[in-house]
N, C-alpha and C positions, 0 to 999 in steps of 0.2 A: 439208452439202454432201455430193454423192455421191462414192463413192470415187475419188481421183484418181490419175493416170497421170503417167509420165515417159516419156524417149525414152532415156535413159542405162542403161548396165549395171545390173544389179541384185544386190544381196543378200550378206549377210555369212557368214561360214563358221560352219559347225556341225559339231561333232565328237562321235560317239557310237560305241558298239558294245562289244566285248568288253574289253580294256587292251593296247600295245605299238607295233602297227602302226595307222595312222589313215588313213581317208579323209576328207579335208578338203574340205568343199564350200564354195568361194569363190563364193557362189551367183550370180555374173554369169554364169559361162560354164564352168568347169572343175571337174573333180574330180581332187585330187592326193591321194597316197598319202605320209604323212609316216611315217618311222620313227625314233622317238627313245626311248630310256628313262628318263631321270630324270624328248594333247588332252585332252583333256576326261578322274583316280581313282587311287587308291592302286594301287601296281603289285606284284601278284605275278609272272606270266609271261603270261597270256592277254591279247591285243590289245584294243583298242576296235577294232572293225569297224564302219565307218559307211557303209553304202551310199547314200549320200545323192545324188541325182542333182543336177548344178548345173543352175541355171536358165540360161534360154536370155537370149543378147544381147538387150536392149532394143531393139529395132528401130527404124529411122528410117522404115521403108517405110509406106505408107499402109495403114491397117486394112482390113479386108474390108468394114467398115462404112462407110468413107468413100465418098463418091460419086466415080465417075469424073470424070475433068476434062470430059469430053464432054457429060456429063449436067448440064442445067438443074435445081437444086432447086425444087420446087414448094412453094407456101405452104398453108396449112390451107384457103384458100379455093378451092383447085384439088380438094382432097380431103378433104370433110366428115368422113371416117373418121380422118383424121388427128389425134390429140390426144395431150395429154401424160397422161403417169399419175401426175403428182405436182405438187400446187399451187406448189411453190417451182422448177419447170422455167424460168419466165421470166427470175427472179433469177439462176439457176445460169447459163442460158446468155448472160445480160448480164455476166456474170463471166468468159466465156471457156471454160466447161465443155464446150461442144460439141466444141472442138478438143483441149484438154486431157485430156479423159475421154469419149473417143469410146465406148467400149464400152458405158457405161451410159448416157450421155445421148441416143446416137443411137438406142438402143430404147426409151427411158424418156421421153424428153422429144422426140418426134419435130416437134410442132409448132413448139416454140420453137426448135430448131435447123434448122428448114425442110428436113427431110428425108424428104419423102413421096413416094409415087408411083413416078417413075422412081429415085428415089435408094434407095429401100428394097432391102436386098441380098435377090438371087434366091437362094430356096432350093435348095440342091444335091439332084440325084437320090440316092434312096437307096444306089444303088449306089456313088456316088462319095463319101460320107459316111464318113471315117476319119480316125481320129489317124496322123500320120507320125513319132510320137516315143512311144516307150515310157514318157518320163516325165510324159507330160501331165497324169494322173491326179494325181500330187503337186504338180506346179507350178499347177494348176487349183484344188487345196485350199488353198493359201495366197495366192491372189487374183491370181495372175499374168493371169488373163485380162482384168481390169478394168486392171491396172498395166501390161500389157505386150501389149496388143492388137495391135499390128503383127505380133510374131511368134506369139503364141497364136492367135489367130483364124483364122490361115492354116493352120497347122501342128498344132492341136490343135481342130478344129472340134466334135467329138462332146463333148468335155469341156468346152470353153467354150459348150455349148449353141448352136452355130449351125445344127447340124442333127442329127435322130436318125438312128441306124443299124439295120440289120437285127438287130444284137444288144443295141443299147442304146437304149431307147425307153421313154417315158412310156406307161401304160396308161390314163391320165385326161387329159381335155382342160383340166381346170383346175388343173394342177400349179404352174404359174408363180405363182398367185395362192395357193395353199395353202402354198407351201414359203418364199415371201418373207418375210423379216423386215420390221420397221418402222424407224422412223428412228433409234432407239437402235443398231441394227446396220448402221446405214449402208445400209439396204435390201438388205442380203445376199440374194442369190437364192436361197440353200439353208438359210438359218438356222434355219427351222421342222423341216428334216428331223432334226435332232439331239434334238428333243423329242417327236415323232411316229413312232415306229417303222413305223408302217403305211405312211408315205410312201416308206419304202426300196423297198417293193415294189412300189407303186402309181406312184411318181414316180421310178424310178430313174436315169432321165437326168438330170432336173433336179437330183437330190439328188448327182448324181455318184457313183452306188452301184451302178453295173452290174458284173455278175460280172467283166467284164475289169478293172475299176477298183479292185476290192476287194484288200485286203491281210490276211492272216490269221496270227497268231502268237500262241498262247496265252500265252507268257511275257512277251508286252508288253501284255496287259491291266494296266489300272492297278488298284492296290489301292484297294479301296472304300473304306478307311480313310483313304487320303490326301486331306486336304482341298486345294482348290483354292487356290493363293496368292492370288486376286484374285476379287472379285463386282463387280457394278455400284457405282461409287462408290470403289473402293479405289485407284485412280489417284489421284484428287485428294485421297485421305485421305494416301496415303503421301508424295506430293509438297508437299504443305502442310505436313507435319510436317519433310521435308528443307529447305524455303523458311526455316522458322522457326529453323533452327540458325544459331551463329555462323559468319561466314565462307560464308555462301550467297549465290550473287547468281544471280536469277532471269532468265534472258535470254528465255525464253518461258513463258507460262501455258496457252497452247492452240494447241498441246500443250505439255507440260513439256520443258523445258530448263533443268537448273540445275547450277551448279558450286560446288565447296566448296573454298576454300583450306585448305591445311595438313592435308587428309585424311589423308596420309603426311608424316611426318618425311623429311628428305633421307636419312638413314641408312637408313631404312625403304626408301625408293625404292631405293638404291643394292643393298640386300642382296634385293630380291624381284626385281630385274632378273637378278642374277647366279645365284639359286636357281631361277628359271624358266627360264632359258637353259643351265642345267646349266653353269655359270659359263663360257658362250660356246662350249659345244660341242653345244648342242642345235637350234641354228636350221636351219629348212627353208625353203626359197624357197617363197612363194606365187605361183601362176601361175593367176589367174584371167582367162578370154578367151576369145576362140573359137580361138586358135591363130594367128591372124593379127594381131589387135590385142588387147594385153592390157588388162585391166582394174584389176589389182592386181598390184604388181611389189615388195612388202615381203617380209620373212622373219618367221616364226613359230615359237613354240616353245609347249610346252603343259606345264603343271605336273602331274606325277604322282609316284608312288614316294616318294623322298627329297625332292622338292620339296613334297610335300604335309604332311608331317611336320616340315617347317621351322618353328620357333615363330614367325618373323616371318610367314611365309604363314598360318599358323593364327590369328594375332591380326587380321590383316587381313581374313581370311573371317569372323572374329566381328564385325568392324567392320562390315563390308559387309551382314550380315545383322541387325544392329541398326538400320543406316542404313534399310532397307527394313521396319522395324517388325516384325522377328522372322521372316523368310520365312527358314526352314531351307536352308544352302548346299547341302544334298542336291537342292534344285529348281535349282540352278546348274550349268552347264556348267563344266568345270574351268578355272582361270585359263589365259588366253592370254596369251603375251607377245608383244610386236610390235614390228619393228625396220623403220625406213624409213632408207634412205641417200639421199644427194642424188640428186635426180631422182626418187626414186620415190614411188608415190601409189596410192591406191584411189578408182577413180570411183565414181559415184553409186549407192549401193546401199541397201537397208534390211535391218535386223537380223531382223524376223520373217520367217522362212523356213519355219516348222514347222507342219503341218497340226493342225487343232484335235483329231481322231482319233488324233494320233501319241502315243505312251507318254508324252511328256511335255508335249503341248499347246503353245500358242504360245509363243514367245520374246517376253517382255513388258517386260523393263527391261534396260537396258544401263548397266553402271558402268564408266567408263574412266577409268583413272588416269595421270596425267603424270608420268613418272619421271625425266623428263631436260627441259632448257630450253635446252641450249648449241647450238640450231641455228636456223636462220631458214626460213620457210615452213612447209609440214605442218599448216596450220590444219585442225582438225575444221570442215568448212563443211555447213551446212542450207541447200540452196538455196530451198526453199519458204518458209523463215521470213527469208531476207537475213542470216543470222546465222552468224557464224565465230567460233571458239572457239580462243584462242590459247593456246600452251603455257606452262605454269607448273609447276615441279617441285613436287611433292607434292598438286597440285589434281586433284581428281575431276570429270569430267562425269557427270551422270546424266541420263538420257531414257526416255521410254516409248515403245514400239513399237505400243501398242495403245490402243483408245478407253477412256476412262472409263466411259462408257455401257454398253459392251459389251467387255470385256477380251478376248474370243476373237476379236475383228475387229481388223484391223491399221490403224494409223493411218498413212497413206502420208505424212503431212506432215514425219515425221521421216526421210525421204529424207537421206542426208548423206554426204559424201566426206572422204578424206584429202587434202588439197590435196599438189600435190608439193613436197618439201623442196627449198630453195633451196640450203641449205650446212649440213653437220654431219650428224648421225644423229639421227633421232626415235625415241624409245622409250617404250613404252607398256604398261600392263597392263589386261586386259579381263575383265570377268565379264558373261555373260548368263544371265539368270532366267526361268525357263518357270514355266507355270501348275501343273504337277505335278511330282514328283521325277524327276531327270533322270540321276543319276550310277548309281545300281542298276540302272536298266532298261537304259543305255547297256552294262554289264559284261554284260548277259545276250545281247547282240547285237542289241537293237532298232535299227531303223534310222528315219530322218526320215519314214516312209510313214505314210499314215492307216490305221490297223487297225480293221477291223469291229468288234472286241471292246472298243473305246472309243468307239462310235458313240452317243453319248448328248449 
């Protein structure tokens, strides 16, 4: 299938940076500064500084690719030049992807979606083509142009390839074909830009590599000796291993969602929540939203300093690494501890919010551990899978945020939400694991941007 979309608020929190004050991106819509000493390393005195832009609210407005209500869609018979770019377009259209996934379908499957002639988006004048938000490049790098077209195609037309500008343009007319990946990458528009450096100059607009969209920071260049945590086929290999474990329940195989009973003992669950929250004094309110409508209302704390040195935490980190077939915990963001009180929630979002060329690469795997079950509501719900995971103390839920065929590409099917707590307090512990080492680069002050030093 082509990359899918949703109209709900987007994305999970990511911490990075140097160590004590944190910029937390609850990627639906807001940036929050958390100051705690006991998110995301071992604590001397320097803070984790995380300049991560929040993701925009997933808009319910019509995408610029959608026809105006006054226009009558034409058919391929009306326009013989209106053709599909892919043989699967008719099947995708029958499955409703023309409306669910307007950004991809209405440009690549015009015949099947009946968006020809009058419904073709009018190209903007060169002078009017500009992005209205400084964060457009980072958002586009993680797939928001496809996942959130209602906002992105209107506010970020240059980086979403709606129009070229006077300073951001392709030098060649065949860039779309030269840069686009195949089925394994979900037809990523810029997949080949990472394997052919010539394209960065010849097809800067299509690659999202114009001068105004580039970030450079030499200390954020990845160590060439650091092996990627996944290659094509790794996701299935890791999750097949997890599925074979005692106590495993496979809720979904395509994409993978698995729970493991008794991953933590009750004693470990109690101790890790106390250590991670500095015995209740390290909580900070999460505020994701647009300032008018909240997308997340929980509280969070991050395990660093004395918490990281806690023997129970060290045992759990070793267990998580072993669960993922030996991926070192250096590749993971530090343990996040969450608390949802009665009525609190986290709307639909996706955990993968890191550009491919960031210091640590995409956020691939989530390991969420339930450390309490004395509450009602608060299920982890995957709307695209029609799946809800209830709380059970000591259970770990594990899912993938990337494709098995190309682990650099986000799998939008694992959009999820924490449903409102009806009664009591939900508590959990979370790890996010990346393609490349995270913790050391975070201490150096690297942010969640696509750095030109990692463009490969």
